[in-house]
C-alpha positions in Angstrom: -7.4 -12.0 6.3 -5.3 -10.0 8.3 -2.1 -11.9 8.8 1.4 -10.8 10.5 4.1 -12.3 11.4 5.8 -12.3 14.5 9.6 -14.3 15.6 11.5 -15.5 18.4 14.7 -17.1 19.5 14.3 -21.0 20.0 16.9 -21.8 22.8 18.2 -25.6 23.8 21.1 -27.5 25.0 23.9 -28.1 22.4 23.7 -31.6 22.0 19.4 -30.4 20.3 21.1 -27.9 18.3 23.8 -29.3 16.8 21.5 -32.4 16.0 18.9 -30.0 14.2 21.9 -28.1 12.5 23.0 -31.6 10.9 19.8 -32.3 10.1 18.9 -29.5 8.4 22.4 -28.8 6.9 23.6 -32.6 6.1 20.3 -33.7 4.8 17.3 -31.0 4.5 19.1 -28.5 2.3 21.1 -31.2 -0.1 18.2 -32.8 -0.8 16.5 -29.5 -1.8 19.7 -29.2 -4.1 19.3 -32.5 -5.6 15.1 -31.7 -6.4 16.5 -28.5 -7.7 18.5 -30.1 -10.1 16.6 -32.8 -11.5 13.7 -30.7 -12.0 15.9 -28.3 -14.2 16.8 -31.6 -16.3 13.7 -33.1 -16.4 12.0 -33.8 -20.1 8.9 -32.1 -19.1 10.6 -28.9 -18.5 9.8 -26.6 -21.1 6.0 -27.6 -20.8 6.5 -26.5 -17.3 7.9 -23.6 -18.2 5.2 -22.6 -20.8 2.5 -23.0 -17.9 4.4 -21.2 -15.0 4.1 -23.9 -12.6 5.6 -27.6 -11.9 3.3 -30.1 -10.8 3.6 -30.8 -7.0 2.9 -34.4 -7.7 6.0 -34.7 -10.0 8.2 -33.1 -7.1 6.4 -35.5 -4.7 7.6 -38.7 -6.9 11.3 -37.1 -6.8 11.4 -37.0 -3.5 9.7 -40.2 -2.1 12.7 -41.8 -4.6 15.5 -40.2 -3.0 13.7 -40.5 0.6 15.2 -44.5 0.4 18.8 -43.1 0.1 21.1 -43.0 3.2 22.1 -39.5 2.4 18.7 -38.0 3.0 16.8 -40.4 4.9 16.0 -40.3 8.7 14.3 -36.8 8.5 11.1 -36.4 10.2 7.5 -36.3 7.6 7.6 -32.7 7.7 10.6 -31.7 6.7 10.3 -33.8 3.0 6.9 -31.8 2.5 8.4 -28.5 3.7 11.0 -29.5 0.9 8.6 -30.3 -1.9 6.2 -27.2 -1.0 9.8 -24.9 -0.8 11.3 -26.3 -4.7 7.7 -26.1 -6.0 7.7 -22.3 -5.0 11.3 -21.7 -6.1 10.9 -22.8 -9.9 7.5 -21.0 -9.7 9.1 -17.8 -9.2 11.7 -18.5 -11.8 9.4 -19.1 -14.3 7.5 -16.3 -13.2 10.5 -14.0 -13.9 11.2 -16.1 -17.1 8.0 -15.4 -18.5 8.3 -11.8 -17.7 11.4 -11.8 -19.5 10.0 -13.6 -22.5 6.9 -11.1 -22.6 9.4 -8.2 -22.2 11.4 -9.6 -25.6 8.4 -10.0 -27.6 7.2 -6.0 -26.7 10.5 -4.8 -27.5 11.1 -6.5 -30.6 7.2 -5.5 -31.5 8.6 -2.0 -30.9 11.8 -2.6 -33.2 9.7 -3.6 -36.1 7.7 -0.9 -36.4 11.1 1.6 -35.6 12.0 3.0 -38.7 14.1 6.0 -39.9 12.3 9.3 -41.7 14.2 8.0 -44.9 12.9 4.7 -44.4 9.5 5.8 -44.3 9.7 7.7 -47.5 11.2 5.0 -48.7 8.3 3.4 -48.1 5.4 4.8 -48.8 6.5 7.0 -51.6 5.6 10.4 -50.0 8.0 13.1 -48.9 7.4 13.8 -45.3 5.3 16.9 -45.7 2.4 14.0 -46.6 3.3 11.8 -43.8 3.4 14.2 -41.3 -0.1 15.6 -42.7 -1.2 11.9 -42.8 0.1 11.9 -39.3 -2.2 14.9 -37.9 -5.3 13.5 -39.7 -4.8 10.5 -37.8 -4.0 11.9 -34.4 -6.6 14.5 -34.5 -9.3 11.6 -35.4 -8.1 9.3 -33.0 -8.2 11.9 -29.9 -11.6 13.0 -30.7 -12.4 9.5 -30.7 -10.9 8.6 -27.4 -12.3 11.8 -26.1 -15.7 10.8 -26.7 -15.4 7.5 -25.6 -14.3 8.5 -22.2 -17.1 11.0 -22.0 -19.7 8.5 -22.9 -18.0 6.2 -20.1 -18.2 8.7 -17.4 -21.5 9.1 -17.4 -23.3 7.4 -15.4 -27.3 5.8 -16.3 -29.4 5.5 -13.1 -31.5 2.4 -12.7 -29.0 0.4 -15.4 -26.5 -2.0 -14.0 -23.1 -1.4 -15.9 -20.9 -4.3 -16.8 -17.1 -3.9 -17.0 -15.0 -4.7 -20.3 -11.6 -5.6 -20.1 -11.2 -4.4 -23.8 -13.1 -0.7 -23.2 -11.5 1.7 -25.1 -11.6 4.0 -22.1 -8.8 2.2 -20.6 -6.8 2.5 -23.3 -4.1 4.5 -23.7 -3.2 7.1 -26.9 -0.1 5.3 -27.5 -1.5 1.7 -27.0 -4.7 3.0 -29.0 -2.1 4.3 -31.9 -0.3 1.1 -31.8 -3.5 -1.1 -32.0 -4.2 0.7 -34.8 -0.7 0.2 -36.7 -1.3 -3.2 -36.4 -4.4 -3.6 -37.9 -3.6 -1.2 -40.6 -3.0 -2.3 -44.4 -2.8 0.7 -46.1 1.1 1.9 -46.3 0.9 5.7 -46.0 -1.2 5.3 -43.1 1.5 2.8 -41.1 4.3 4.9 -41.9 2.1 8.1 -40.6 1.5 6.0 -37.4 4.9 4.6 -37.0 6.0 8.3 -37.2 3.8 9.2 -34.5 4.5 6.6 -32.3 8.3 7.2 -32.5 8.2 10.7 -31.9 5.8 9.9 -28.8 2.5 10.5 -30.5 3.5 13.9 -31.8 4.1 15.7 -34.7 7.5 16.8 -35.0 8.5 19.8 -36.9 12.0 18.8 -36.5 14.0 16.7 -38.6 15.2 13.2 -37.3 18.9 13.4 -36.2 20.4 9.8 -37.9 23.0 9.9 -35.1 20.0 9.7 -32.7 17.7 7.4 -34.5 20.6 4.5 -34.5 21.6 5.1 -31.2 18.0 4.8 -29.8 17.3 1.5 -32.5 21.0 -0.1 -31.1 19.5 1.1 -27.1 16.6 -1.1 -27.9 19.0 -3.7 -29.9 21.1 -3.8 -26.8 17.7 -4.3 -24.1 16.8 -7.2 -26.0 20.1 -9.4 -26.1 20.3 -8.7 -22.4 17.1 -9.9 -22.0 18.1 -13.2 -24.1 21.1 -13.6 -22.1 18.8 -13.2 -18.9 16.5 -15.7 -20.1 19.6 -18.4 -20.9 20.6 -17.8 -17.3 21.4 -20.9 -15.4 18.4 -22.4 -13.6 17.8 -22.5 -9.7 20.8 -24.6 -8.2 20.4 -24.6 -4.5 22.6 -23.6 -1.7 26.3 -24.7 -1.4 26.8 -25.0 1.9 30.4 -25.9 1.9 31.6 -23.5 -0.7 33.3 -26.8 -2.9 31.2 -25.3 -6.2 33.1 -21.6 -5.6 36.5 -23.5 -5.1 36.0 -25.9 -8.1 35.3 -22.3 -9.8 38.4 -20.6 -8.7 40.6 -23.5 -9.2 39.4 -23.9 -13.0 39.9 -19.7 -13.2 43.3 -19.9 -12.1 44.5 -22.8 -14.1 42.0 -22.6 -17.1 41.7 -20.1 -19.9 38.2 -19.7 -20.8 36.9 -21.0 -24.0 34.5 -18.3 -24.5 33.4 -14.9 -23.3 29.9 -16.6 -21.8 32.4 -19.2 -19.5 34.3 -16.3 -18.3 31.2 -14.4 -17.6 29.5 -17.7 -15.4 32.9 -17.6 -13.5 33.0 -14.3 -12.4 29.1 -14.5 -11.6 29.8 -17.6 -8.9 32.8 -16.2 -7.9 31.5 -12.8 -6.9 28.0 -14.2 -5.7 28.4 -14.2 -1.8 28.1 -17.9 -0.8 25.0 -18.7 1.7 25.9 -20.7 4.9 22.3 -20.9 6.3 20.6 -24.3 5.4 17.1 -23.7 4.0 14.2 -23.4 6.2 11.3 -26.0 7.8 7.8 -25.0 7.1 5.1 -26.1 9.8 2.1 -25.3 7.1 0.0 -27.2 9.6 -0.3 -25.6 13.4 -0.9 -28.6 15.1 2.7 -29.9 14.2 3.6 -27.4 17.0 3.3 -28.2 20.9 3.1 -25.2 23.3 3.9 -25.8 27.0 4.7 -23.7 29.8 6.5 -24.0 33.0 5.6 -22.6 36.7 8.1 -19.8 36.4 5.5 -18.8 33.4 8.4 -19.6 30.7 7.1 -20.6 27.3 8.3 -23.8 25.2 7.7 -25.2 21.9 8.0 -29.2 20.5 7.9 -29.9 16.8 6.3 -33.4 15.8 8.2 -35.3 14.5 11.7 -34.6 16.0 10.6 -36.2 19.2 11.3 -39.4 17.5 14.7 -38.7 16.7 16.2 -37.1 19.9 15.2 -37.4 23.2 12.7 -34.7 24.9 13.5 -31.7 21.8 12.0 -29.2 23.8 13.0 -25.3 22.7 12.8 -22.5 25.4 11.0 -19.4 23.5 12.8 -15.6 24.1 11.1 -13.3 22.4 10.3 -9.4 22.6 8.6 -8.1 25.3 5.5 -6.6 22.9 5.1 -10.0 21.5 4.9 -12.2 24.3 1.3 -11.9 24.6 1.0 -13.8 21.3 2.7 -16.8 22.5 0.7 -16.9 25.8 -2.0 -17.0 23.4 -0.7 -20.0 21.6 -0.2 -22.0 24.4 -3.9 -20.8 25.7 -5.3 -21.9 22.2 -3.6 -25.0 22.0 -4.3 -26.6 25.7 -7.8 -25.9 25.0 -7.8 -27.9 21.6 -5.5 -30.5 23.2 -8.0 -31.0 26.1 -11.1 -31.8 23.9 -9.5 -31.7 19.9 -13.2 -33.5 19.0 -14.8 -30.6 20.1 -13.2 -27.4 19.0 -11.4 -26.7 15.6 -7.5 -26.1 15.2 -8.9 -23.7 12.4 -9.6 -21.3 14.9 -6.5 -21.2 16.3 -4.6 -17.8 16.1 -1.5 -19.3 15.1 -2.1 -20.2 11.4 1.8 -21.0 10.3 5.2 -21.4 11.7 8.9 -21.4 9.8 12.0 -23.3 11.5 15.3 -21.3 10.1 18.6 -20.0 11.2 19.8 -16.6 11.3 23.3 -15.8 10.5 25.8 -14.2 13.4 29.4 -13.8 13.5 31.6 -16.0 15.3 34.3 -18.7 15.5 32.3 -21.0 17.4 30.3 -24.3 15.9 27.7 -23.0 13.7 25.0 -24.4 15.9 26.7 -22.4 18.6 27.3 -19.5 16.6 23.9 -18.9 14.4 20.7 -18.1 16.4 17.5 -20.7 15.8 14.5 -18.7 15.0 11.2 -19.4 14.7 8.8 -17.6 12.5 5.3 -17.5 13.2 2.1 -15.9 11.4 -0.7 -14.9 13.1 -4.4 -14.0 12.5 -5.2 -11.2 14.2 -8.7 -11.2 13.6 -9.2 -14.1 15.7 -7.7 -12.1 18.7 -11.2 -11.0 20.1 -14.4 -13.3 20.9 -16.6 -11.2 18.7 -14.1 -11.1 15.8 -13.3 -14.8 16.0 -17.4 -15.1 15.8 -17.0 -13.7 12.2 -14.2 -15.8 10.9 -16.3 -19.0 12.6 -19.4 -18.3 10.2 -17.0 -17.2 7.6 -15.5 -20.9 7.9 -18.8 -22.5 8.8 -20.4 -21.1 5.0 -17.3 -22.0 3.1 -17.5 -25.8 4.4 -21.0 -25.9 3.7 -21.0 -25.0 0.5 -17.9 -27.4 0.0 -19.8 -30.4 1.5 -23.1 -29.7 -0.8 -20.6 -29.5 -4.2 -19.1 -33.0 -3.2 -22.5 -34.6 -2.3 -24.5 -33.1 -5.4 -21.6 -34.2 -7.5 -22.1 -38.5 -5.9 -19.3 -41.5 -6.7 -16.7 -39.7 -5.3 -12.8 -41.5 -5.5 -11.3 -43.0 -3.0 -9.4 -39.6 -2.6 -12.3 -37.4 -2.2 -14.2 -39.2 0.1 -11.5 -39.1 3.2 -11.9 -35.1 2.0 -15.4 -35.1 2.7 -15.2 -36.9 5.8 -12.6 -34.2 7.0 -14.9 -31.2 5.6 -18.2 -32.7 7.8 -15.7 -32.8 10.9 -14.4 -29.3 10.6 -18.3 -28.2 10.1 -19.3 -29.9 13.3 -16.3 -29.0 15.4 -16.8 -24.9 14.1 -20.5 -25.1 15.5 -18.8 -24.6 19.1 -17.7 -21.0 19.6 -13.8 -21.3 20.5 -13.8 -20.1 24.7 -11.1 -17.9 26.1 -11.3 -14.8 23.9 -11.6 -11.1 25.1 -14.3 -9.4 24.3 -14.1 -6.0 22.5 -16.7 -4.3 20.4 -16.3 -4.4 16.7 -15.9 -1.0 15.1 -18.9 0.7 13.4 -17.7 3.4 10.5 -20.1 5.2 8.6 -20.2 4.1 5.0 -20.3 7.5 3.6 -17.2 8.5 5.2 -14.3 7.5 3.2 -10.0 8.2 3.4 -8.7 9.0 0.4 -5.1 8.1 0.1 -2.8 9.4 -2.8 0.7 8.5 -3.1 3.4 10.4 -4.6 7.5 10.6 -5.1 7.9 14.1 -3.2 5.2 13.1 -0.5 4.8 9.5 0.0 1.5 9.8 1.1 -1.6 12.3 1.4 -4.7 12.1 3.2 -8.4 13.8 2.4 -11.1 12.7 5.0 -14.3 13.0 2.8 -18.2 13.3 3.1 -19.1 11.7 -0.2 -22.8 11.6 0.5 -22.6 15.4 0.8 -19.6 15.6 -1.3 -17.8 17.5 1.8 -14.1 17.8 2.4 -13.9 17.2 6.3 -9.6 17.5 7.0 -6.5 17.1 4.8 -3.0 15.7 6.3 0.3 15.8 4.5 2.6 13.2 5.2 4.6 16.3 7.5 1.1 16.3 9.5 0.9 12.3 9.8 4.4 11.7 10.6 4.7 14.6 13.3 7.7 14.6 15.2 9.1 11.6 13.6 9.1 13.4 9.9 12.9 13.6 10.2 13.0 10.0 9.7 11.7 10.5 5.9 14.8 13.2 5.3 16.9 10.7 6.9 15.5 7.3 4.9 15.9 9.4 1.6 19.6 9.9 2.3 20.4 6.5 3.4 19.0 5.4 -0.2 21.2 7.8 -1.9 24.2 7.1 0.0 23.1 3.1 -0.6 22.9 3.9 -4.3 25.9 5.5 -5.0 28.1 2.7 -2.8 26.1 -0.1 -5.5 26.9 2.3 -8.4 30.9 2.3 -7.6 30.4 -1.4 -6.7 29.2 -2.1 -10.1 31.8 -0.4 -12.2 34.3 -1.9 -10.3 32.8 -5.6 -10.9 33.0 -5.6 -6.8 30.5 -7.7 -5.0 28.3 -5.1 -2.7 25.6 -6.9 -0.3 25.1 -3.8 1.4 21.4 -3.8 2.1 18.6 -1.2 3.3 18.0 -0.9 7.3 14.1 -1.1 8.3 13.9 2.3 8.6 11.6 2.4 5.6 9.7 -0.2 7.0 9.5 2.0 10.2 8.2 4.9 8.4 5.5 2.8 6.8 4.2 1.9 9.3 3.7 4.8 11.5 1.9 6.4 8.3 -0.6 3.4 8.6 -0.8 3.8 12.1 -1.4 7.6 11.4 -3.9 7.4 8.3 -5.5 4.5 10.5 -6.1 6.6 13.5 -7.5 9.4 11.4 -10.2 7.0 10.0 -11.3 6.3 13.5 -11.3 10.2 14.3 -14.1 10.7 12.1 -15.2 7.1 12.1 -14.5 6.4 8.5 -15.9 3.3 7.3 -13.3 2.5 4.6 -10.1 3.5 3.3 -9.0 3.8 -0.5 -6.2 3.1 -1.7 -4.5 3.6 -5.2 -4.3 0.6 -7.8 -0.2 0.0 -7.3 0.1 -0.5 -11.5 -1.2 3.2 -11.9 2.1 4.1 -9.7 4.3 4.7 -12.5 2.6 6.9 -14.6 1.4 9.0 -11.7 5.0 9.4 -10.7 5.9 10.0 -14.6 3.5 12.8 -14.5 4.5 14.2 -11.2 8.0 14.4 -12.2 7.1 15.8 -15.8 4.8 18.6 -14.2 7.9 19.8 -12.0 10.1 19.9 -15.0 7.7 22.1 -17.4 7.2 25.1 -14.2 10.8 24.8 -13.5 12.1 24.9 -17.0 9.3 25.9 -19.6 9.7 25.3 -23.5 13.1 23.3 -23.2 12.4 20.0 -23.1 16.0 18.8 -22.6 16.3 20.6 -19.7 13.0 18.9 -18.6 14.6 15.7 -19.1 17.7 16.8 -17.4 16.0 18.5 -14.5 13.6 15.2 -14.3 16.8 12.9 -14.1 17.9 15.0 -11.3 15.1 15.7 -9.2 14.5 11.4 -9.2 18.0 10.8 -8.4 17.5 13.3 -5.4 13.8 11.7 -4.2 14.9 8.2 -5.0 12.2 6.3 -4.4 9.4 4.9 -2.4 8.0 1.3 -1.6 4.5 2.1 -2.4 3.5 -1.7 -2.2 5.1 -1.9 1.1 3.4 1.1 2.5 -0.1 -0.3 0.9 0.1 -3.8 2.5 1.4 -1.9 6.1 -2.1 0.1 5.6 -3.9 -3.2 4.8 -2.4 -4.9 7.5 -3.2 -1.7 10.2 -7.1 -1.2 9.0 -8.0 -5.5 9.0 -7.0 -5.1 12.8 -9.1 -2.1 13.5 -11.8 -3.5 11.2 -11.7 -1.2 8.7 -12.9 -1.7 5.1 -9.8 -1.2 2.4 -11.5 0.2 -1.2 -9.0 0.7 -4.1 -9.2 2.9 -7.3 -7.6 4.8 -9.9 -5.2 7.8 -8.4 -5.8 10.6 -11.0 -2.9 12.0 -12.8 -3.1 15.8 -12.6 -4.1 18.1 -9.9 -2.3 18.2 -6.3 -2.3 15.3 -4.2 -4.9 17.0 -2.1 -7.0 16.9 -4.7 -6.3 13.3 -6.2 -6.9 12.1 -2.4 -10.3 13.8 -2.6 -11.4 12.5 -6.3 -10.0 8.6 -5.6 -12.4 8.5 -2.4 -15.5 10.1 -4.2 -14.6 8.0 -7.2 -14.6 5.1 -4.6 -18.3 5.9 -3.5 -19.4 6.5 -6.7 -18.7 3.3 -8.3 -19.9 1.6 -4.9 -23.3 3.3 -6.0 -23.2 2.0 -9.7 -22.7 -1.9 -8.1 -25.6 -1.2 -5.8 -28.1 -0.3 -9.1 
């Protein structure tokens, strides 16, 4: 699916805006805060932490018990549903962070248990350092030979035989992780000491004697990292938004009138006082597109209504104010809704271009009442594949096939429960409606690319994106494009973005040294540059009628960037490791960073709009970025051929 998010401002009379603000700020947000608080004190909390998710039924049960209280009552049903969904997602994200920290602690403790000084290794093995080094050299040569042999075996493609991927394949094992696995499985004392010697020296046999101070510093650094992660794990659970600022005032009063009992309490006070308060209520999600009613007046102005609010407010109608570039989307919302409303038993709302919406307040500066100062915003999730008649037909067939499979699976089971029977009926109704093509869509021929033409995109630190258009069938490069050629006259924006990142990084560093709050965020310039790059890459793909765009896997980017920086450092300062490390550090600061995930997402979105297939592969570490882009495209084509065999 190709989903994009558009937004508009909603304008209504003061009474309507005031009521909606009070509903979201005085009832819905406190309800979410209470749900977060009660879940954090639930007896099954540790079990949820292990699983990484809170059961939705539990949240719903707690929410149902709170709905009868006066302070949370009289809200539309969608508001309660949105609160349950939001709380579930908040805790899911928080659990994911906690589990990640636990994995990091486990890995660092694993390293710390292995890490021993040269003196300790000699005492444990009862051998001098020369013997340990000789054994380490023997192990390293043996492992590298086996590692290379396994790589060569995997690189050979046997024609006529299907190959299956093995997650534990040695070809996917790095030198460091491979030696670490051998260390944990080895029982021989000398071999374990030799492996520990290799691991702590970056898989090399060092001829220089170890500096005891440097070793102690490295060990202490790892211990501090573990302590910091443990403190983060013991950090506060999600507490919600304090719109009134009462918690901040209470903490300030305690800090002024009392002495902290310990360092942890002092740090907790400091964290609360330095944290910027949010005065905007939580948003409300409308996950069902039929919960919104779209209307137009005789002047062509667009209005929207929300199901549930009309029971609480007389004619709660909001006028849509949007950018002219997005106005056609809202016109389509009105058209789709009117077609479905007139014949709701004929057409399926599953083919609406609008998929879901979110109602929220956007903070603005001012001295008036909050509902007069802040802007009411509607975010809409749009499925761009449903814009034309041809693409809608493809989506319709996909949904029909999906509904058919669901119905067949449920009918084969038999003896359905009371909750499964209504779902089966809904699926049958959905299938019946999907059999009718949705009218009112413009016609546009589908993009037809050549499967053997691929566009490889390599990512790097100095050059965010480099493109190679490859005719894989003939092993021929049709053209290359550098980031400067892709951006053209807008290339100066790339340097401006880097200067902005450096300035903000320096400001954050100064604020951290002074324990001062710093909420200055980056502008949308980086996102704009990403969109320019994505548009240029898709345009090049269309020019050469490429069948697919090959993007590197995001998980490989850290190693790719590290290799790029290391190569530059070795070329700049050959033979001097400390100088290379200092140069690499300065180079990273000067070039700073790039949001590769955001860039990849932009390319995926633009390619989906044009009907260009996206493939992924592992970007090579060495060679130039042009060669990396070329190899990425060829590798994806070879993998495609292997799957066909």
